[in-house]
C-alpha positions in Angstrom: 24.7 16.5 -12.4 28.5 16.2 -13.3 29.1 13.4 -16.1 30.9 11.3 -13.5 27.4 11.2 -11.4 25.4 10.8 -14.5 27.3 7.5 -15.3 27.2 6.2 -12.1 23.7 6.6 -12.2 23.1 5.3 -15.2 25.0 2.0 -13.7 22.9 1.9 -11.2 19.9 2.4 -12.9 20.8 -0.7 -15.0 21.9 -2.9 -12.2 18.8 -2.1 -10.0 16.5 -3.5 -13.1 18.4 -6.5 -12.6 18.1 -6.7 -9.0 14.1 -5.8 -9.2 13.9 -8.9 -11.9 15.9 -11.5 -9.6 13.5 -10.4 -6.6 10.5 -10.6 -9.0 11.1 -14.1 -10.9 14.2 -15.2 -9.0 17.6 -16.7 -10.6 16.0 -19.6 -12.2 15.0 -17.6 -15.6 18.6 -16.2 -15.6 20.1 -19.7 -15.2 17.8 -21.3 -17.7 18.4 -18.7 -20.4 22.3 -19.9 -20.0 21.7 -23.4 -19.9 19.7 -23.3 -22.8 22.4 -22.5 -25.1 24.0 -25.0 -27.5 26.2 -25.0 -30.7 23.1 -24.5 -33.0 22.1 -21.5 -31.5 25.7 -19.8 -31.2 26.4 -21.0 -35.1 23.3 -19.5 -36.3 23.7 -16.2 -34.2 27.4 -15.7 -35.3 26.6 -16.3 -39.2 23.9 -13.8 -38.8 26.1 -11.5 -37.2 28.5 -11.7 -39.8 25.9 -9.9 -42.1 24.9 -7.9 -39.7 28.0 -6.5 -39.2 28.9 -6.2 -42.7 25.6 -4.2 -43.4 26.5 -1.7 -40.2 30.1 -1.2 -41.8 29.1 -0.6 -45.2 26.5 2.0 -43.7 29.2 3.4 -41.7 31.4 3.7 -44.8 28.8 5.4 -46.8 27.9 7.9 -44.1 31.9 8.8 -43.7 32.1 8.9 -47.7 28.8 11.6 -47.5 31.3 13.6 -45.1 34.1 13.3 -47.4 35.9 10.7 -45.3 37.6 7.9 -46.7 37.0 4.5 -44.9 37.7 1.0 -46.8 35.2 -1.6 -46.3 37.6 -4.4 -44.5 38.8 -1.5 -41.9 34.9 -0.9 -41.1 34.2 -4.5 -40.9 37.2 -5.1 -38.3 36.4 -1.7 -36.3 32.6 -2.8 -36.3 33.7 -6.2 -34.5 35.9 -4.6 -32.1 33.4 -1.8 -31.0 30.7 -4.4 -30.8 33.0 -6.4 -28.1 33.7 -3.2 -26.4 30.0 -2.4 -26.1 29.1 -5.7 -25.1 31.7 -6.0 -22.5 32.2 -2.6 -20.9 29.5 0.0 -19.1 27.7 2.2 -21.0 27.4 0.4 -24.2 28.9 3.2 -26.4 32.5 2.9 -25.6 33.0 0.9 -28.9 31.6 3.3 -31.0 33.5 6.0 -29.4 36.4 4.1 -30.0 36.3 3.5 -33.6 35.2 7.3 -34.3 38.3 8.4 -32.5 40.5 5.7 -34.0 39.1 6.6 -37.8 39.6 10.1 -37.1 43.1 9.9 -36.0 43.6 7.7 -39.3 42.4 10.5 -41.7 43.2 13.5 -39.6 39.7 14.8 -38.9 38.5 13.6 -35.5 35.5 15.8 -35.2 33.9 14.7 -38.5 34.6 10.9 -37.8 33.2 11.0 -34.7 30.1 12.7 -36.4 30.0 10.2 -38.9 29.9 7.4 -36.5 26.9 9.3 -34.6 25.2 9.8 -38.2 25.3 6.3 -38.7 24.1 5.2 -35.2 21.1 7.7 -35.7 20.5 6.1 -39.1 20.1 2.6 -37.5 18.3 3.7 -34.6 15.9 5.9 -36.9 15.2 2.7 -39.3 14.7 0.5 -36.4 12.3 2.8 -34.7 10.4 3.2 -38.1 10.1 -0.4 -38.4 8.8 -0.9 -34.7 6.2 1.7 -35.6 4.6 0.0 -38.2 4.9 -3.6 -36.8 3.3 -2.0 -33.2 0.8 -0.3 -35.1 -0.3 -3.5 -37.5 0.2 -6.6 -35.1 -1.0 -7.3 -31.4 1.2 -6.4 -28.7 1.2 -4.7 -25.1 1.4 -1.2 -26.6 -1.0 -1.5 -29.7 -3.4 0.8 -28.2 -1.0 3.4 -27.2 0.9 3.6 -30.9 -1.4 6.1 -32.6 -0.4 8.8 -29.4 3.1 7.3 -29.4 3.3 8.2 -33.1 2.3 11.5 -32.8 4.9 12.1 -30.0 7.7 10.7 -32.1 6.7 12.8 -35.3 6.6 16.0 -33.4 9.8 15.2 -31.2 11.7 14.5 -34.5 10.2 17.5 -36.3 11.3 19.6 -33.0 14.8 17.8 -33.1 15.5 18.5 -36.8 14.5 22.0 -36.9 16.9 22.6 -33.8 19.2 20.9 -35.4 19.3 23.1 -38.8 18.8 26.5 -37.0 21.0 26.0 -33.7 24.0 23.9 -35.3 25.4 24.9 -38.0 28.2 22.0 -38.1 25.3 19.3 -38.3 23.3 21.5 -40.8 26.4 21.1 -43.1 26.3 17.6 -42.7 22.4 16.7 -43.2 22.9 18.7 -46.4 26.1 16.6 -47.2 24.4 13.3 -46.3 21.7 14.1 -48.2 23.5 15.1 -51.4 26.8 12.7 -51.0 25.9 10.3 -48.6 23.8 7.4 -50.7 20.6 7.8 -48.4 18.6 5.4 -49.8 21.9 2.7 -49.5 21.9 3.7 -45.7 18.1 3.0 -45.5 18.7 0.0 -47.1 21.4 -1.5 -45.2 20.0 -0.3 -41.8 16.8 -2.5 -42.7 18.8 -5.6 -43.2 20.7 -4.8 -40.2 17.5 -4.8 -38.3 16.2 -8.1 -40.0 19.7 -9.7 -38.6 19.0 -8.6 -35.3 15.3 -9.9 -35.2 16.7 -13.0 -36.4 19.3 -13.4 -33.7 16.2 -12.7 -31.2 14.5 -15.2 -32.9 17.4 -17.6 -32.5 17.7 -16.6 -28.9 13.6 -17.3 -28.2 13.7 -20.6 -29.9 16.7 -21.8 -27.8 15.0 -20.7 -24.5 11.9 -22.4 -25.7 9.6 -20.1 -26.0 6.6 -21.6 -27.5 5.3 -18.6 -30.0 5.5 -18.1 -33.7 7.9 -15.4 -35.4 4.7 -13.2 -36.1 3.7 -13.5 -32.5 7.5 -12.5 -31.4 8.1 -9.9 -33.8 6.4 -7.1 -32.0 8.1 -8.1 -28.6 11.4 -8.3 -30.3 11.3 -4.8 -31.4 10.3 -3.7 -28.0 13.2 -5.4 -26.4 15.7 -3.9 -29.2 14.4 -0.3 -28.3 14.9 -0.7 -24.8 18.5 -1.5 -25.8 19.1 1.9 -26.9 18.5 3.4 -23.2 22.0 3.9 -22.0 21.1 3.1 -18.5 22.6 -0.6 -18.9 25.3 -2.8 -17.3 27.3 -3.8 -20.5 24.3 -3.9 -22.2 22.2 -5.5 -19.1 19.4 -4.1 -17.6 16.7 -2.5 -19.4 16.7 -5.1 -22.3 16.0 -7.9 -19.4 13.6 -5.8 -17.8 11.2 -5.0 -21.3 11.5 -8.3 -22.3 10.0 -9.7 -18.7 7.6 -6.7 -19.0 6.6 -7.4 -22.7 6.6 -11.3 -22.8 4.3 -10.9 -19.6 1.8 -8.9 -21.1 1.7 -11.0 -24.1 0.7 -14.0 -22.0 4.2 -15.9 -22.6 5.5 -15.0 -18.8 7.9 -13.0 -17.4 10.4 -15.8 -16.9 10.2 -16.6 -20.6 11.1 -12.8 -21.4 13.9 -13.0 -19.1 15.1 -16.2 -20.2 15.1 -15.1 -23.9 17.0 -11.8 -23.3 19.6 -13.5 -21.3 20.1 -15.9 -24.0 19.9 -13.1 -26.6 22.7 -11.4 -24.5 24.9 -14.2 -24.5 24.4 -15.1 -28.2 25.2 -11.2 -29.0 28.3 -11.2 -26.8 29.7 -14.7 -28.0 28.8 -13.7 -32.0 31.1 -10.4 -31.1 34.4 -12.7 -30.0 35.9 -11.8 -33.3 36.7 -8.1 -32.1 39.2 -10.1 -29.8 41.3 -11.0 -32.8 41.0 -7.4 -33.7 42.3 -6.1 -30.5 45.2 -8.6 -30.7 46.2 -8.0 -34.2 46.1 -4.0 -32.8 48.4 -4.6 -30.0 50.7 -6.4 -32.5 50.9 -3.6 -34.6 51.4 -0.9 -31.9 54.5 -3.2 -30.8 55.9 -3.3 -34.3 55.5 0.5 -35.0 57.2 1.1 -31.5 60.0 -1.2 -32.1 60.5 0.4 -35.1 60.4 3.6 -33.8 63.2 2.7 -31.5 65.3 1.5 -34.4 
């Protein structure tokens, strides 16, 4: 399958999930999720996202330093907000990350290493989130608790095979792993990744509370992690699709109702979008800088 067809297949898959959900639960939960939004929810989610964004940017800076690239924290924070906005408004959910990697690469004249720094930074975040999810889903009641031992075995085997393939077959990635282990502050990356996961969970709790879900934070925790894992599936339309589908299934299996899951996912999606709006300021400033540079070049 060509890249173009694969891109359309992913978009259609995400759109298909949304169509199936509307057919199953109706449009009501989508409307309820939007109507539930209030100033408290937007303010709380935006405040948490500031901390989460700084953690992610700092993690990116540590990974970049491990690969020998300079990246000021202020620049990383601004680029992270811009990437969040692009990821939440453009299909695929990764355009912003590719853009920040390319932009940083041009600034340091090392595009390949800069793109790999973004990729490793994203991998660190996903691995940490996956590890937290495994522990929580093993300990707390959830729709997948009985399957978790088998899932854990498959995940460990897949991680071991993937790491072996990387070390043997891709020399540049093997070099990256050595550099990150020796110069990339792995403990700092792990700590910042853990704090970022806590931030994402806090925003999800705000969304569930705003949507009126009558469940304690402990009961919501495994459901939130399942939804966050689903968001990593690249078959979405600007973040929408798998998130709402898994939320409907998980909330229904937990006895909270599929409609409550969809409403929570919708509220969460809008809160994430609103919290990423500082990225608009970054885009405007970028545009002004480019205009000034062009005028200076013309004399």
